[in-house]
C-alpha positions as CSV (number, residue, x, y, z in Angstrom):
1,M,-57.3,0.0,-20.4
2,K,-59.7,2.9,-20.5
3,K,-62.6,0.6,-19.6
4,L,-60.7,-0.7,-16.6
5,F,-59.9,2.8,-15.4
6,R,-63.5,3.8,-15.8
7,K,-64.7,0.9,-13.7
8,V,-62.2,1.7,-10.9
9,K,-63.3,5.3,-11.0
10,E,-67.0,4.2,-10.7
11,F,-66.1,1.9,-7.8
12,V,-64.3,4.7,-5.9
13,N,-67.2,7.1,-6.4
14,E,-69.8,4.5,-5.3
15,R,-67.8,3.1,-2.3
16,P,-65.4,5.9,-1.1
17,K,-64.9,4.4,2.4
18,T,-64.2,0.9,1.1
19,S,-61.8,2.4,-1.5
20,I,-59.8,4.2,1.2
21,V,-59.5,1.0,3.3
22,I,-58.4,-0.9,0.2
23,L,-55.8,1.8,-0.6
24,I,-54.4,1.8,2.9
25,A,-54.3,-2.0,2.9
26,F,-52.5,-1.9,-0.5
27,I,-49.9,0.6,0.8
28,A,-49.4,-1.4,4.0
29,V,-48.9,-4.7,2.0
30,F,-46.7,-3.0,-0.5
31,S,-44.6,-1.4,2.2
32,Y,-44.3,-4.7,4.1
33,V,-43.3,-6.6,1.0
34,N,-40.7,-3.9,0.2
35,L,-39.3,-4.0,3.7
36,Q,-39.1,-7.7,3.7
37,A,-37.5,-7.6,0.3
38,M,-34.9,-5.2,1.5
39,H,-34.2,-7.3,4.6
40,M,-33.9,-10.5,2.6
41,T,-31.6,-8.9,0.0
42,S,-29.4,-7.4,2.7
43,E,-28.6,-10.7,4.4
44,P,-25.3,-12.6,3.9
45,G,-27.3,-15.6,2.7
46,F,-28.6,-13.5,-0.3
47,C,-25.1,-12.2,-1.0
48,E,-23.8,-15.8,-0.9
49,M,-25.9,-16.6,-4.0
50,C,-23.4,-14.6,-6.1
51,H,-20.4,-15.2,-3.7
52,P,-20.5,-18.9,-3.1
53,G,-16.8,-19.6,-2.8
54,T,-15.2,-21.5,0.2
55,G,-11.6,-20.3,-0.2
56,T,-10.0,-17.0,0.7
57,G,-10.1,-15.2,-2.7
58,A,-12.6,-13.7,-5.0
59,L,-16.2,-15.1,-4.7
60,S,-15.4,-16.3,-1.1
61,E,-16.3,-13.1,0.6
62,V,-19.3,-14.5,2.6
63,H,-17.3,-17.6,3.6
64,T,-14.3,-15.5,5.0
65,W,-16.7,-13.1,6.7
66,R,-18.2,-16.1,8.7
67,Q,-14.7,-16.9,10.0
68,N,-14.1,-13.3,11.2
69,I,-14.8,-11.6,14.5
70,H,-17.2,-9.2,12.8
71,A,-19.5,-12.0,12.0
72,E,-19.5,-13.1,15.6
73,A,-20.4,-9.5,16.6
74,G,-23.4,-9.6,14.3
75,V,-21.9,-7.1,11.8
76,K,-23.2,-8.1,8.3
77,C,-22.4,-7.2,4.7
78,L,-24.3,-3.9,4.5
79,D,-23.1,-2.7,7.9
80,C,-19.7,-2.3,6.3
81,H,-20.5,-1.9,2.6
82,G,-22.6,1.2,3.1
83,E,-22.1,4.5,4.9
84,P,-24.0,5.2,8.2
85,G,-27.5,6.6,8.0
86,I,-30.7,5.7,6.0
87,F,-29.4,7.4,2.8
88,G,-26.1,5.5,3.1
89,Y,-28.2,2.3,3.3
90,K,-30.3,3.3,0.3
91,K,-27.2,4.2,-1.7
92,A,-25.7,0.8,-0.9
93,K,-29.0,-0.9,-2.0
94,I,-29.0,1.0,-5.3
95,G,-25.4,-0.1,-5.8
96,G,-26.6,-3.6,-5.2
97,L,-28.9,-3.3,-8.3
98,Y,-25.8,-2.7,-10.4
99,D,-24.1,-5.8,-8.9
100,T,-27.2,-7.8,-9.8
101,Y,-27.0,-6.5,-13.3
102,V,-23.3,-7.5,-13.5
103,E,-24.2,-11.0,-12.2
104,I,-26.8,-11.5,-14.8
105,F,-25.5,-9.8,-17.9
106,H,-21.7,-9.8,-17.6
107,S,-19.2,-12.7,-17.9
108,E,-17.6,-14.5,-14.9
109,E,-14.3,-13.0,-16.0
110,Y,-15.6,-9.5,-15.7
111,K,-17.0,-10.1,-12.2
112,L,-13.7,-11.7,-11.1
113,E,-11.8,-8.7,-12.5
114,I,-13.8,-6.4,-10.2
115,L,-13.5,-8.6,-7.1
116,N,-9.8,-9.1,-7.6
117,K,-9.3,-5.4,-7.9
118,A,-10.7,-5.0,-4.4
119,I,-8.2,-7.7,-3.2
120,D,-5.2,-6.1,-4.9
121,D,-5.9,-2.4,-4.5
122,P,-6.5,-0.9,-1.0
123,Q,-7.6,2.4,-2.5
124,Y,-10.4,0.6,-4.5
125,A,-11.3,-1.4,-1.4
126,A,-11.7,1.9,0.5
127,N,-14.5,2.8,-2.0
128,L,-16.3,-0.4,-1.0
129,V,-15.7,0.1,2.7
130,P,-15.5,3.8,3.6
131,S,-13.4,4.8,6.6
132,T,-16.3,6.6,8.1
133,T,-18.1,3.3,8.4
134,C,-15.2,1.7,10.4
135,L,-14.8,4.9,12.6
136,F,-18.5,5.0,13.2
137,C,-18.2,1.9,15.4
138,H,-14.6,2.2,16.6
139,T,-14.6,5.8,17.8
140,D,-16.8,8.1,19.9
141,S,-16.1,11.4,18.2
142,V,-16.8,10.3,14.6
143,N,-19.9,8.4,15.7
144,Q,-21.4,11.3,17.6
145,K,-20.6,13.7,14.7
146,I,-22.2,11.6,12.1
147,R,-25.3,10.9,14.2
148,S,-25.7,14.7,14.7
149,E,-25.5,15.4,11.0
150,R,-27.4,12.5,9.3
151,L,-30.9,10.8,9.4
152,M,-30.1,7.5,11.0
153,S,-33.4,5.7,10.6
154,I,-37.1,6.2,9.8
155,G,-38.5,4.3,12.7
156,H,-37.5,0.9,11.3
157,K,-34.3,-1.1,11.9
158,F,-32.7,-1.9,8.5
159,R,-29.2,-3.0,9.9
160,L,-27.1,-3.0,13.0
161,L,-24.9,-0.1,11.9
162,D,-27.6,2.6,12.1
163,T,-28.4,1.6,15.7
164,V,-24.8,2.1,17.0
165,E,-24.5,4.9,19.6
166,N,-21.1,5.3,21.2
167,P,-19.7,5.1,23.8
168,E,-22.5,2.7,24.9
169,F,-22.2,0.3,21.9
170,R,-18.4,0.3,22.1
171,Q,-18.2,-0.2,25.9
172,E,-20.8,-3.0,25.9
173,R,-18.6,-5.0,23.5
174,G,-15.4,-4.2,25.3
175,M,-14.0,-2.2,22.4
176,R,-11.6,0.7,22.8
177,D,-11.9,4.1,21.2
178,I,-9.1,3.8,18.7
179,F,-8.5,7.6,18.8
180,T,-8.3,8.1,22.5
181,D,-7.7,4.8,24.3
182,E,-4.5,2.9,24.7
183,L,-4.7,-0.3,22.7
184,K,-3.4,-3.7,23.9
185,S,-0.8,-4.2,21.3
186,D,3.0,-4.1,20.8
187,I,2.3,-1.6,18.0
188,D,1.0,1.9,18.7
189,P,-0.8,2.7,15.4
190,N,-1.7,6.3,16.2
191,H,-4.9,6.0,14.2
192,Q,-5.8,9.7,14.6
193,R,-2.5,10.8,13.1
194,H,-2.8,8.4,10.1
195,I,-6.4,9.5,9.4
196,N,-5.4,13.2,9.6
197,A,-2.7,12.5,7.1
198,G,-5.3,11.3,4.6
199,L,-4.9,7.5,4.9
200,T,-8.0,5.3,4.8
201,C,-8.6,2.3,7.1
202,M,-8.1,0.0,4.1
203,D,-4.5,1.4,3.6
204,C,-3.5,-0.6,6.7
205,H,-6.4,-3.0,7.4
206,H,-6.8,-4.3,3.9
207,R,-8.7,-7.6,3.8
208,M,-9.3,-7.3,7.5
209,V,-12.6,-9.2,7.2
210,H,-12.0,-11.2,4.0
211,G,-8.6,-12.6,4.7
212,G,-9.9,-15.8,6.2
213,E,-8.7,-15.1,9.7
214,Y,-10.6,-14.5,13.0
215,R,-8.5,-11.5,13.9
216,A,-6.5,-10.4,10.9
217,A,-3.2,-8.8,11.8
218,V,-1.8,-5.7,10.0
219,D,0.9,-6.6,7.5
220,L,4.0,-4.9,8.8
221,N,5.6,-5.1,5.4
222,R,2.9,-2.7,4.2
223,C,3.8,-0.3,7.0
224,S,7.5,-0.5,6.0
225,E,6.7,0.0,2.4
226,C,4.6,3.1,3.0
227,H,7.1,4.6,5.4
228,R,9.9,4.1,3.0
229,E,7.9,5.7,0.1
230,Q,6.9,8.6,2.3
231,A,10.2,8.9,4.3
232,G,10.7,12.6,3.3
233,E,7.2,13.5,4.6
234,I,7.0,11.3,7.7
235,S,8.5,12.7,10.9
236,M,8.4,10.6,14.1
237,S,8.9,12.1,17.5
238,E,12.2,11.8,19.3
239,I,12.3,9.0,21.8
240,V,14.2,9.8,25.1
241,M,15.4,6.9,27.2
242,G,16.6,7.5,30.7
243,E,16.8,10.7,32.7
244,G,19.3,13.5,33.3
245,D,22.6,14.1,31.6
246,S,23.1,10.5,30.7
247,A,19.7,10.1,28.9
248,V,19.8,8.8,25.3
249,S,17.8,10.6,22.6
250,F,16.9,8.3,19.7
251,R,15.9,9.8,16.3
252,H,14.2,7.7,13.7
253,D,15.4,10.0,10.9
254,T,19.0,8.8,11.0
255,H,18.3,5.1,11.3
256,G,15.4,5.3,8.8
257,A,17.7,6.7,6.1
258,M,19.9,3.5,6.4
259,F,17.4,0.7,7.4
260,S,13.9,-0.4,6.8
261,C,11.4,-0.4,9.7
262,D,11.2,-4.2,9.8
263,Q,14.9,-4.5,10.6
264,C,14.1,-3.3,14.2
265,H,10.3,-3.8,14.4
266,T,8.9,-5.8,15.9
267,D,11.7,-8.4,16.6
268,L,14.0,-6.1,18.5
269,F,11.5,-3.4,19.6
270,P,7.7,-3.4,19.8
271,M,6.3,-0.5,17.7
272,K,5.2,1.3,20.8
273,V,7.0,4.0,22.8
274,G,7.8,3.2,26.4
275,V,7.3,-0.5,26.5
276,S,11.0,-1.6,26.0
277,E,13.0,-1.7,29.2
278,I,16.7,-1.7,28.4
279,S,18.9,-2.5,31.4
280,F,22.6,-2.0,31.9
281,D,23.1,-5.7,31.5
282,D,21.7,-5.6,28.0
283,H,24.9,-3.7,26.9
284,T,26.7,-7.1,26.9
285,S,23.9,-8.9,24.9
286,S,22.7,-8.8,21.4
287,N,19.4,-7.4,22.5
288,Y,17.8,-4.1,21.5
289,C,20.3,-1.5,20.2
290,Y,23.2,-3.9,20.9
291,S,22.4,-6.2,18.0
292,C,24.2,-3.6,15.9
293,H,25.9,-1.3,18.5
294,N,28.5,-4.0,19.4
295,G,31.7,-2.3,18.3
296,R,31.7,-4.2,15.0
297,M,28.6,-3.2,13.1
298,A,28.2,0.1,14.8
299,S,29.8,2.2,17.5
300,Y,30.0,0.9,21.1
301,D,31.3,4.2,22.5
302,C,29.0,5.4,25.3
303,N,29.4,9.0,24.3
304,S,28.0,8.3,20.8
305,C,24.6,7.8,22.4
306,H,24.7,9.2,25.9
307,G,25.0,12.9,26.5
308,Q,27.2,12.0,29.5
309,A,28.3,8.4,29.9
310,P,26.5,6.9,32.8
311,M,28.7,5.1,35.4
312,P,27.9,2.9,38.4
313,Q,27.6,5.1,41.5
314,E,28.3,2.2,43.9
315,P,31.8,0.7,43.9
316,I,32.4,-2.7,42.4
317,T,33.9,-4.9,45.2
318,Y,36.3,-7.7,44.3
319,T,36.8,-10.3,47.0
320,M,39.4,-13.1,47.1
321,E,40.4,-15.6,49.7
322,G,43.3,-14.6,51.9
323,F,43.3,-10.9,50.7
324,A,41.5,-7.8,51.7
325,P,38.7,-6.8,49.3
326,V,39.3,-4.2,46.6
327,D,36.7,-1.5,45.8
328,F,36.8,-0.2,42.3
329,N,35.2,3.3,41.8
330,H,34.4,4.4,38.3
331,S,34.4,8.1,39.3
332,F,38.2,8.8,38.9
333,H,38.8,6.4,36.0
334,G,35.7,7.8,34.2
335,M,37.0,11.3,34.4
336,A,40.5,10.2,33.1
337,F,39.5,7.8,30.4
338,N,36.8,7.1,27.8
339,C,34.6,4.1,28.5
340,D,36.0,2.2,25.5
341,T,39.5,2.3,27.0
342,C,38.4,-0.5,29.2
343,H,35.1,-1.8,27.7
344,N,34.5,-4.2,26.1
345,E,38.3,-5.0,26.1
346,P,39.7,-6.1,28.5
347,W,36.5,-6.0,30.5
348,T,33.0,-6.9,29.4
349,M,30.5,-4.3,30.6
350,E,29.1,-6.5,33.4
351,A,30.4,-6.6,36.9
352,H,32.4,-9.7,37.9
353,A,31.9,-11.3,34.4
354,T,35.6,-11.1,33.6
355,P,37.8,-13.4,35.8
356,M,41.3,-12.2,36.5
357,N,44.2,-12.9,38.9
358,M,47.3,-11.1,40.1
359,N,49.6,-13.1,37.9
360,Q,47.8,-11.7,34.8
361,M,48.1,-8.2,36.2
362,Y,51.9,-8.6,36.7
363,Q,52.1,-9.7,33.1
364,G,50.4,-6.4,32.0
365,Q,46.9,-7.7,31.6
366,F,43.7,-6.2,32.9
367,C,44.5,-3.5,35.6
368,G,48.2,-4.3,34.9
369,S,47.9,-2.7,31.4
370,C,48.1,0.7,33.1
371,H,49.3,-0.2,36.6
372,N,52.8,-1.0,35.5
373,G,54.7,1.6,37.4
374,Q,54.9,3.9,34.4
375,A,51.3,4.9,33.4
376,A,50.1,4.4,37.0
377,F,51.4,2.9,40.2
378,A,52.5,-0.7,39.9
379,A,50.2,-3.6,40.6
380,T,52.8,-4.8,43.1
381,A,51.8,-1.9,45.4
382,C,49.3,-4.1,47.1
383,A,48.2,-1.6,49.8
384,R,47.1,0.9,47.2
385,C,44.2,-1.3,46.3
386,H,43.7,-3.8,49.1
387,K,42.5,-1.8,52.0
C-alpha cells in the first residue's frame, strides 16, 4: 500500500497537469455515476423490485400508484415520500438505505408488519407522506413559503417536486388552491381549518394514492368518526336559510348530539353550505329536513324552526264550475291560529293538493270544522266566501 502511494505521489510530481486532468475526469465520472445511481434508485421501477405486488394491499404500492391520477401527472414515489427541497430529497434517499437493509436482512413478516402499519394507521402514514409535501403542490401559500426558506436544487433536477412553482404549476394542470379556491364537490372540506386544527392530510386522505383507485374519495365514515370523537371541541357555524323574520337558523350542535353526521350527509344534504335549495313544496315531501320533521319523528310546527311562520302573500284561489271563485288569504287565519291547526290535517301544505266539496264542509270537514255557525260563520253563508 505504501509502495502504491509512493508511485502515485511520484506520478503527480512528474506530471502535475496530467494529474489535474485525471482528477477532474475522476470527479466528473464519479459525480455522473452517483447522479445516475440516484436517478435510477428513485424511479418506481426500482421501488417495484421490493414492492412487486399486483393487488391493493402491502407490497402493491407501485401497482396501485400506476392506477392513480398522481402517476398520470408524473408524480413519482420520492415526490411524495420526501419533503420539498434538496435536503428533503437527501433525507428520503438516506431513509431508502434503511429500507434496503430491511429488505436484505429482515424477514418478510417484518417488512409486511411495517407496510401494514402504514395501511392501518393514518398517523404513521403521515410520517411517510408529510402534509407539507401535499400542500406544496396543492396550495400557493405553502409552496411560496417553503420555496423562500429552503434550498430547492443545486442546478440539477432530481425529481418533479422540487421544480414546482405555484400558482403556475397548479394552474397549468387545472388544479385549484385547496386553501382559497372553491372546490367542485358536494363537500366543503375547509382544508385550511382542518390543517390549523392540527390534522394531517393523511387523517382524511389516507391511502389516496395506494387504494387502487384513479381518484380516491374521502371515506365519510372517517369524517363521522372523528367528528363524534371530537364533538365537544368542534363547533360548526350556524347555517341561516331564508331571509327576514321567517328565516330558519340551523345549528349543528343540537342535531350532532343526537345523530351521526352520515345520517344527513350526503344523502339528504351535500356537505357544503348554500347548495341545497329547499322550496315550499318540499314541506310535503320526505326530502331534506322533512325526512324527520314530518310530525311523527320530529316537530312539524312552523314556529319550531321559523322565527316567524312564513305564509303565502298571494291568495289561494279555488274555482269550481257554476260558482264564483273563492280567494283564501292566509293573513287573517295566520294571525288567529297556529299553522298546525290546519296543516298537515286537514290540508297538506301544498296549494290545491287536497280535494274538497261543499257536502264535506256541511258535514264539518275542512273549512266546515270551524265554519259551523258557532266557531265561525256557517259554511252555508255562501256570499261570505263566494264573491
